[in-house]
N, C-alpha and C positions, 0 to 999 in steps of 0.2 A: 478262470474262476470257479471255484470250486463251492457246492451250496452243500450245506451240511446237512443231511438229511435227520431228523426226528420225527417220533411219530409218539401219542399220548394219550390217553382217556382221561376223559372227566366224565365222571360217572356220579350221576345226582340221585339217583336209587330208580328212575324212570327211564328215560335214553339215552344210555351211553351214547359217547361224540367222541371218537377215534379223529384225532386233529392229527393230520401229516402233514410236514414242510419239505421242501427238497427236491429230489429228482426220486421218483421210484422206478427203479429198474434190475437188472438183474444182481448187483450188487448188496441194495436196499429191500429187496424183497422179504428173506427170510425174517428179518425183523419187522415189515408190516404183518406177513404171515403170521407169525407166533403172538403177535398181539391181536389181529382179526378172530383166528382161532382160539384164543381165552377168552373173548368178549364174545362168539358166541356160544364156545361149552358154559359157559356162564347162567345158559336160558335165557337169556332178554331176547323178544322176538321182531326188536324193532333196535337199528344201529343205525347212528346217522354215523357217515367216515366226511369228514371236511378236507376238502383237497385246495382251498382257497387260497394257502401256500403253497402248492407243486408247481412247478416247473415245465417237467415233462416225465411223462410215463409210458413205458415201453410195454411189448405185447407181455412181457415176465410178468409186470404188476398190473396188465389190466387182466390175466388169469388168475393172478390173487383175491384181485377185489372179485373177478365174476366166482371163482372157489364158494369163496363167503357168502354171496347172498345166494346160492347154491344152497350152500347148508343152512343157512336160513328159512329159503322156503319150505323146505322140508319139515318145517315146523309153523308153516303159514305166517312167517315173518316177514322182516321188509329189509334189505337196504335205502338210504337214502341218502342218495351224494353231494354234498355242494361244494358246486362246479361253476364259476363262471367264468374263468380264462379259456379264451376262443380255442387255444390248442390243445388244452386237457379237453375238453368239454367234445370236439372233434373226434376226438380217439374215441369218447363210447358210442357217439352217434355212428363212425363209419362200421364199429363193428357189433352193433346190434345188439347192443347188449342195453342202451338207455329204452328199448322197445321189453324188452323182457321183463327180467327182475330185480333192474337197476332202477331208483327214480332220480331224475338229477333235477336238481334245486340250485336256483342263484343266490338264496339269503335262507341263513339257520334257520330262522324263526318256522318260515314254510318247512320246511324239512322237517323242525321236532314235531310239527302240527299234522303232518300228513301221516 
């Protein structure tokens, strides 16, 4: 079974929400990196990354997300990640990124308000 990868930005003018679905791996990371870089470079200081429809993430994907979070933190910004799937959430927790500059949330409403 092939899971289609997609990434899209919803921008209401205040907080952009980057919605990702499928698998984040070495093959799909370039597209995710491009979109996240465009959002971060636009000057936004808070970005929400919606991973609710992501079924798998490898170390390359984690590195891409960590890079974006570091870029945001340079301007005192933050990356809020919506992630309730245990297998994806575990990757963030094991890596230690959830205790550094990436905030994990289970609901979009909480991620937008944080």
